[in-house]
Each structure stands twice: as C-alpha cells, then as structure tokens.
N, C-alpha and C positions, 0 to 999 in steps of 0.2 A: 449917790452915784449909781447909775444903772450898770448891770453886768451884761456883757454880750458874750455869747458862746462863739469861740473862734476855733475852727478845726485845726488839728495838729499841723497839717501841711502849710496853713497860712500863718501859723503862730509867729514865725520869725519876721515875716513881712509886716505884721501889724504891731510888733513891739514898739516900733518908732511912733506909730499913731497913738498907741496907748500912753506912751510916755509924754507925748505932746498934749494928750487930754488932761493928764495930771497937772501939767504946767498952765493949762488954760482954765483954771478954776474960776477965775474972776470974769473972763469974757464968755458970757453965756451963749451969745450968737455964734461965736467961733466954735465953741464946744458943740453946739447943736449941728453946725455944719460938718464938723469933723465926724460926729456920730453918724450923721446922714451918709457921709462918704464911706464911712466904715461899713454901715449896713449895706449900702449899694455894692461895695466890694465883696462883702460876704455873700450876698444873694447872687451876684454874677458868678462868683466862684462855685457856689452850690449848683447853679444852673449848668455851668460848665462841666462839673462833676457828673451831673445827671445825664447830660448829653454824651459824655464819655462812656458812662455805663450803658446808655442806650446803644451807642455805637458798638461797644463790646458785645452786648447781647445780640445785636443784629449780625455781627461777624460770626459769633458762635452758632447762631441759627443757620446762617448761610453755610457754614462749615458742616453742620449736621446734615443739611439738605444735600450738600455736595456728596457727602459720604453715602447717604441713602440712595442718591441717584446712581453713584458708582456701583453700589451693591446691586441695584436693580438691573443696571446695564450688564453687570457680570452674570447675574442670573439669566437674563435674556440671552446672552451669548452662549451660556451653558446649555440652555434649552434648545437654541438653534443647533448647536453642535450635536446634541443628542438626537434631534430630529433628523439632521443630515445623516448621522450614523445609522439610524433606523431605516431611513430611505435607502441608503447604500446597501444595507443588509437585505432589505426587501427585494431590491433590484437584483442583487446577487442570487438570492433564492430563486427569483423568477427565471433568471438566466440558467441556473442549474436545472430547474424543472424543465425549461424549454429544451436544454441540451439533452437531458435524459429522454424526454418525449421524442425528440428527433432521432436519437439513437435507437429508441424502441421502434419507431416507425421504420427506420432504415433496416433494422434487424428483421422486422416483419416482412418488409418488401423483399429482402434477400431470401427469406424463408419461402415466401410465395414463389419467387422466381425459381428457386431450387426445386420446389415442389412441381412447378409447371414443367421444368426441364426433365425431371424424373418421369413425370407422367408421359411426356412426349417420347422419351427414350423407350419407356415400357411399351407404349403403343406401337412404336416403330418395331420394336423387338417382336411383339406379337404379330404384327403385319408380316414381318419376315418369316416368322414361324409358320404362319398360315400359308404364305406363298410357297415355302419349302414343302409343307405338307401337301399342298395342292400339286406341286410339281411331282412330288414322290408318287402321289396317287395317280397322276397322269401317266408317269413312267410305268407304274405298275400295270395300269390299264393297257398301255401300249404293249407292254411285254406280254400280257395275257393275250391280247389281240393277235400279236405276232405268233405267239405260241399256238393259239387256236387255228390261225391261218395255216401255219406250217403243218399242223396236224391234219387239217382238212385236205391240204395239198397232198400230203403223204397218202392219206386215205384214198383220195381220187386217183393218185398214181397207182396205188395198189389195185384198185378196182380195174383199172385199164389193163 
C-alpha cells in the first residue's frame, strides 16, 4: 500500500477516503480511482494554500507600500511646511528691513528739511542784521551830515 502525505488541515476530510481505501483492497480500479481523487484533492488544496499565501504576501507588500507612501507624504508635507515657514520669515525680514529703510529715509528727509529751515532762518537773520547795520550807518551818516550842516550854518551866521 502507498502512503500519501496529508496536511493536518485536510486530515479529517480525508479520513473517510482512507477508510474507504482500506475496504477497497480487492477492487484495484476503484482503489486507483480513489487514490487519483485523493491526489487531485491534495494538489488542489496545496495550490489553494499557495494562492492564499501569495495573496497574503501581496497584501503585506501593499500594506508596506502604503506605509512607505504615507511616510513620504508626511515628509513632503513637513518639508513644505518648513519651506513656507522659511518663506514667511524671509518676507518678514524683508518687511522689517524695508520699514527700517523707510524710517531712516524719513528721518534723513526730516533732518535735511530742518537743516534747510535753519539755514533759511540764519540767512534771514543775517539779512536783517545787515539791513539794520546799513540803516544805522545811514542814520549815523545823516546825523553827521546834519551836524556838519548845522555847524557850517552857524559858522556862516557868525561870519555875517
């Protein structure tokens, strides 16, 4: 009698077949047929198991790929976030620099304006001073003239 390896999972379902084989000692054709059927069942079971294993492996692979993909997406998101943050900081810095520059410009302008005003004021003051001096000189001259005229007049009167 030939021995056939039967997996544990199939053991119960084939017990009946094996018992039938024992009773069919005399009928060789029936025995062969039963053996053939048994082998077919075993091979079909094995292929089924292999397919199940393949399916499992495929699912595991898909799961791994999914996890890897999620990790990559997470990394990409993080990268984008960091880039946005850097961009925001850069813009902020530019804004600050621009602000300070404009402030500096304004201050400079103000300073220039003040300087011009002061200069103008000073010039006006000097002009006034000169005018005053001129006036004073003129008055003095006038006074002298009058004085001399009076003197000459008195002299002439005295002479007469």
